[in-house]
C-alpha positions as CSV (number, residue, x, y, z in Angstrom):
1,M,9.6,-24.2,-41.8
2,K,9.1,-26.6,-38.8
3,N,11.8,-25.0,-36.9
4,K,10.5,-21.4,-37.5
5,R,7.2,-22.4,-36.2
6,L,8.8,-23.8,-33.1
7,A,10.8,-20.8,-32.6
8,G,7.8,-18.8,-32.9
9,L,5.9,-20.9,-30.4
10,V,8.8,-20.5,-27.8
11,T,9.1,-16.8,-28.4
12,G,5.3,-16.4,-27.8
13,I,5.4,-18.3,-24.6
14,F,8.2,-16.3,-23.3
15,V,6.6,-13.0,-24.2
16,L,3.2,-14.0,-22.4
17,A,5.3,-15.0,-19.3
18,V,7.2,-11.6,-19.3
19,A,4.0,-9.7,-19.8
20,S,2.7,-11.4,-17.0
21,I,5.5,-10.2,-14.7
22,V,5.4,-6.7,-16.2
23,N,1.6,-6.5,-15.4
24,A,1.9,-7.8,-12.1
25,T,-0.4,-6.4,-9.6
26,P,0.5,-3.1,-7.9
27,Y,-0.6,-2.1,-4.5
28,G,-0.5,1.2,-2.6
29,Y,-2.6,3.8,-0.9
30,D,-3.2,7.6,-0.7
31,L,-4.0,9.3,2.8
32,T,-5.3,12.7,3.1
33,I,-5.5,14.4,6.5
34,S,-7.5,17.7,6.7
35,G,-9.4,19.9,9.3
36,N,-8.4,22.1,12.1
37,N,-7.7,21.8,15.8
38,N,-7.9,18.4,17.5
39,V,-10.4,16.4,15.2
40,P,-8.7,16.0,11.9
41,T,-10.4,14.1,9.0
42,F,-8.7,11.1,7.5
43,T,-9.3,9.8,4.0
44,L,-7.7,6.6,2.9
45,E,-8.0,5.5,-0.6
46,N,-7.0,2.3,-2.1
47,I,-4.9,3.4,-5.2
48,G,-3.7,-0.3,-6.2
49,Q,-5.2,-3.7,-7.2
50,I,-4.7,-5.4,-3.9
51,N,-7.1,-5.2,-1.0
52,I,-6.2,-3.1,2.0
53,T,-6.6,-5.3,5.1
54,G,-5.4,-2.9,7.9
55,Y,-4.5,0.8,8.7
56,S,-3.0,2.4,11.8
57,L,-1.8,5.7,12.8
58,T,0.5,5.9,16.0
59,I,1.3,9.3,17.9
60,G,4.9,9.7,18.5
61,N,4.6,12.0,21.5
62,I,3.4,9.6,24.3
63,A,2.1,12.9,26.1
64,Y,-0.9,12.7,23.7
65,N,-3.5,10.2,22.7
66,W,-6.5,9.4,20.6
67,D,-9.5,9.9,22.8
68,A,-12.2,9.0,20.4
69,I,-12.5,7.6,16.7
70,Y,-15.5,8.7,14.6
71,Q,-16.7,6.7,11.6
72,E,-18.4,8.1,8.8
73,V,-21.8,6.7,8.0
74,D,-21.1,5.9,4.1
75,N,-17.8,4.5,3.6
76,D,-18.0,3.2,-0.1
77,N,-19.0,-0.3,0.9
78,V,-15.8,-1.0,2.8
79,G,-16.2,-3.6,5.5
80,Y,-14.4,-2.4,8.7
81,S,-13.8,-2.8,12.4
82,L,-12.0,-0.7,14.8
83,V,-9.3,-2.9,16.3
84,S,-7.7,-0.4,18.8
85,G,-9.3,2.9,19.9
86,D,-12.6,4.2,21.4
87,A,-15.5,4.9,19.3
88,V,-17.2,6.8,22.2
89,D,-16.9,10.6,22.6
90,S,-14.6,11.3,25.7
91,G,-14.5,7.7,26.2
92,A,-12.4,5.9,28.9
93,L,-10.2,4.3,26.4
94,R,-7.2,6.5,25.6
95,V,-4.7,4.9,23.2
96,D,-1.6,6.2,21.3
97,M,-2.5,4.1,18.2
98,F,-5.7,3.8,16.4
99,E,-6.1,0.7,14.2
100,Y,-8.8,-0.5,11.7
101,A,-9.0,-3.9,10.1
102,F,-10.8,-4.3,6.8
103,T,-12.8,-7.3,5.3
104,S,-13.5,-5.6,2.0
105,F,-11.3,-2.6,0.9
106,S,-10.8,-3.2,-2.8
107,A,-9.3,-1.0,-5.6
108,G,-10.8,2.5,-5.8
109,N,-12.5,2.3,-2.5
110,I,-12.3,5.3,-0.1
111,F,-12.6,5.2,3.8
112,I,-13.4,8.2,5.8
113,H,-13.1,8.9,9.5
114,E,-12.2,11.4,12.2
115,A,-10.1,11.2,15.3
116,D,-9.8,13.3,18.4
117,V,-6.4,13.9,19.6
118,D,-6.1,15.2,23.4
119,K,-3.3,15.4,25.9
120,D,-3.1,12.5,28.4
121,D,-6.0,12.3,30.7
122,Y,-7.5,15.7,29.6
123,N,-10.1,16.7,27.0
124,T,-8.2,19.6,25.3
125,L,-8.4,21.6,22.3
126,E,-5.0,20.7,20.5
127,N,-3.5,21.5,17.2
128,Y,-3.2,18.1,15.6
129,K,-0.6,19.4,13.0
130,T,1.9,19.9,15.8
131,I,1.3,16.6,17.3
132,L,1.3,14.5,14.1
133,F,3.9,16.2,12.1
134,N,6.1,18.9,14.0
135,N,6.8,17.1,17.2
136,G,10.0,18.6,18.0
137,D,12.0,16.3,20.1
138,S,9.6,13.6,19.9
139,D,8.8,11.3,16.9
140,N,6.3,12.2,14.4
141,A,3.4,10.0,14.0
142,L,3.8,6.4,12.3
143,L,1.5,5.5,9.4
144,T,1.0,1.8,8.4
145,V,-1.3,0.3,5.7
146,S,-1.4,-3.5,5.3
147,F,-2.3,-5.5,2.0
148,L,-3.8,-8.8,1.4
149,G,-0.8,-11.1,0.6
150,A,1.6,-8.5,0.2
151,D,4.0,-6.3,2.4
152,A,2.8,-3.5,4.6
153,L,3.8,0.0,3.7
154,S,4.8,2.4,6.4
155,M,6.1,5.8,6.9
156,T,6.8,8.5,9.6
157,L,4.9,11.6,8.8
158,P,7.4,14.3,7.8
159,D,7.5,17.8,9.2
160,Y,5.8,20.6,7.2
161,T,6.5,24.3,6.7
162,G,3.9,26.9,5.8
163,V,0.3,27.1,6.4
164,L,-1.4,24.1,5.1
165,D,-5.0,22.7,5.8
166,V,-4.7,19.6,3.7
167,F,-1.9,17.0,3.9
168,E,-1.4,14.1,1.6
169,F,0.7,11.1,1.9
170,S,1.0,8.3,-0.7
171,Q,2.9,5.0,-1.1
172,S,2.8,2.3,-3.7
173,V,4.6,-0.7,-5.2
174,D,4.5,-0.9,-8.9
175,T,5.0,-4.6,-9.4
176,N,4.9,-7.8,-7.4
177,P,8.5,-9.3,-7.4
178,I,7.2,-12.8,-6.9
179,P,5.9,-14.4,-10.1
180,E,2.5,-15.9,-10.0
181,P,2.0,-19.6,-10.6
182,A,0.6,-19.1,-14.0
183,T,3.7,-17.0,-14.9
184,M,6.1,-19.8,-13.7
185,L,4.1,-22.3,-15.6
186,L,4.6,-20.2,-18.8
187,F,8.4,-19.9,-18.1
188,G,8.5,-23.7,-17.5
189,T,6.6,-24.6,-20.6
190,G,8.7,-22.4,-22.9
191,L,11.9,-23.8,-21.2
192,A,10.9,-27.4,-21.8
193,V,9.9,-26.7,-25.4
194,L,13.3,-25.2,-26.1
195,V,15.2,-27.9,-24.3
196,G,13.2,-30.6,-26.2
197,S,14.0,-28.9,-29.5
198,R,17.8,-28.9,-28.8
199,I,17.8,-32.4,-27.9
200,R,16.1,-33.3,-31.1
201,K,18.6,-31.3,-33.0
202,K,21.4,-33.2,-31.3
203,K,19.9,-36.7,-32.4
204,K,19.6,-35.8,-35.8
């Protein structure tokens, strides 16, 4: 009877430990790009459980740049700052990459902004679709989203075919491959109980 109770205890500990790994925190994002001409709207959503800490989009064709970055007034209580780029319409700062840093961008939150893409040194009416996606000999735009305590997720935006007005891009990691300290403690406890029971059996 005693051995059965001990076996049940060990089994329970290992089940909890495995469950802790299986239910490890996922992280990911969903980005929607919509609109026409040279000022697309970007909608970034946190679809995981880990806070987003950064987000950037780099134009692959260096003949073009981001002229101005426009923030929406209400952004779902997301704390943010513009790290690279100019928030002034037709401003002097023209960059190939805009970048945001976030202080509070938790699960389910959404961040929305617009960005004006122009030819270098000129305010032109461009079709962002051909600059971000179908760039010919130049690289398409590079998207990077960073997460708190986790790896950043990056992708080069693919070419598209057909007539589209909304583009959706998504990446996620289902589980955290590094067990949390609590998980390791459960495994250690289970192992110690198991070893202890074997030693007692040998002494008998």
